[in-house]
N, C-alpha and C positions, 0 to 999 in steps of 0.2 A: 579611839582609845578604846582598850578589850572588855571582857565585862570584869577578865581576870582579871585585869588590874588601874578598874576606875577607879580609887581612894585619892591615888596618886595626881591624879589629877581636880580635885575635887578641895575647896576651902575646909580648913580642918575642925573648923569650926560646926560649920554644913556637913562634912562629915561626922563627924562627935553625933551631932542631933537625928541623923540620920539613921546613925547601930541603934543609935539610944529604941528611936519608933521600935527599929525592924527587928531587936532583943525581947522590949516588952510587948510584940504582936498588935501591932497600932498598923497592918498589911492585915483589913479585915478583908478584902476578896480578892479573888487575884483568877486569873484565866488568860491561853494561848489564843486568838482570836484566830487566829496560823503559824505556820509552827513556823515561830520566833518573831513575836507577837506575841508579846504582851498587855494587857491591859489590867490595872489593879485598884482601889478605891484603899488609901491608907482612912484613916480616920485622923482629923487634927481640932478645927474648931467648927469643924465641921468636916466631912466625907470631903477627902478627895480627889479627882477622878487619875490616873495615870497611865501614861503610854510612852511602849519602849518596842525597840524594834532592834535584832542585834538580828547581823551575815548572818554564812554559813560558819566562819569560822569563830562567833566571838565577839565581831566588833559594835559597839555602836552606834548604828548611823541612824537613828531617830529619839529623843523622846519630846515630854510633855507633860507637865500637872496644870495643873488649874487653880492653881491658888496664885497670890496676888504678889510673891516672892519675884523682887528681879532685878537682884543687887547680883547676883554670880551666872555660870550656867544653869546652874544645881542646885537645886533647892532639897530639904532634908525630904519629902515623899519619897523625890526619885530615888537617894540615896540607898529608902529600904526598901524597894521595892525594887534594886538594881540585888542588892546582897540579898534576896530572898529568890533573886533567878538566881542565882551564883550557885547561894544551896541546892537550890534545882539539881541545875545539874551538876555540879559539883556533886552530890550527897545521891539524887536523882530521889525528894525531901518530894515527895506530895505537897499541889500549887494548895492555898488556904481558896476553897471552892466550895461556892454554899450551893451553886448549882446550878444560878444563874448572873445573869449578867444587873451590877448593880449598880448603876451609875446613879450622875449626880439627876439628873431627867427623872428616872423612876423612883431612888430615895427625894425626891421635890414631890414630883404626884403623890403619891406614898403619906404625905404633909395635912392636917388640916388649914383649912385658910385662916383660921388664928394664929396654925406654926408660925403659918408665911411669913405675915405681918408682923408675930411676936422676936421670927428671925431677922429679917429685913431690915428692925426697927435694931435689932444689936448690932449689925454688920455695918450697918448706915453709921451710929455714932463710936464702931470698934474704929473705922476706920475713913470715918469724917467723910462721906459719902452723903448726909441729906440735900445736900442743897444742890449735886447733882440728880438727886432720886426726887427729888421736887420736881428743876425742868424738864423733866423726865415725865414725872406724871404729867404736868399743868398741860406740854407741848405736845405730846401722844392723840393723835387724831386715830385712835384705831385702829392702828397697823399691829 
């Protein structure tokens, strides 16, 4: 699958959502780790880290997102990043880069303990993770 026609391989509903994220500027940070290796942060319910690798011919050889979506090969965050990359390659547009890498870990480290506790509780409720979190916290022996 190539960057030039990837949408034909993505579920219509997911492509439409990703296109909206792209059009609305949800790709908030993007940089190249190496030639044809893109990293991005896409705003969502929380910021998600996306990674895309292309080969020299523009074929998508690797893609990942740390969002919980697992009902198809691509999520809307990846689609938004793929559209951003395609625009960058086709028109030479600048990548939306703030000059430094701001992945998940960097964003979390910038939050206070209270903000992190509130976020964890919110996500636990939203994704029905309370029992898993309780189990982990009660059985964690300092690892």
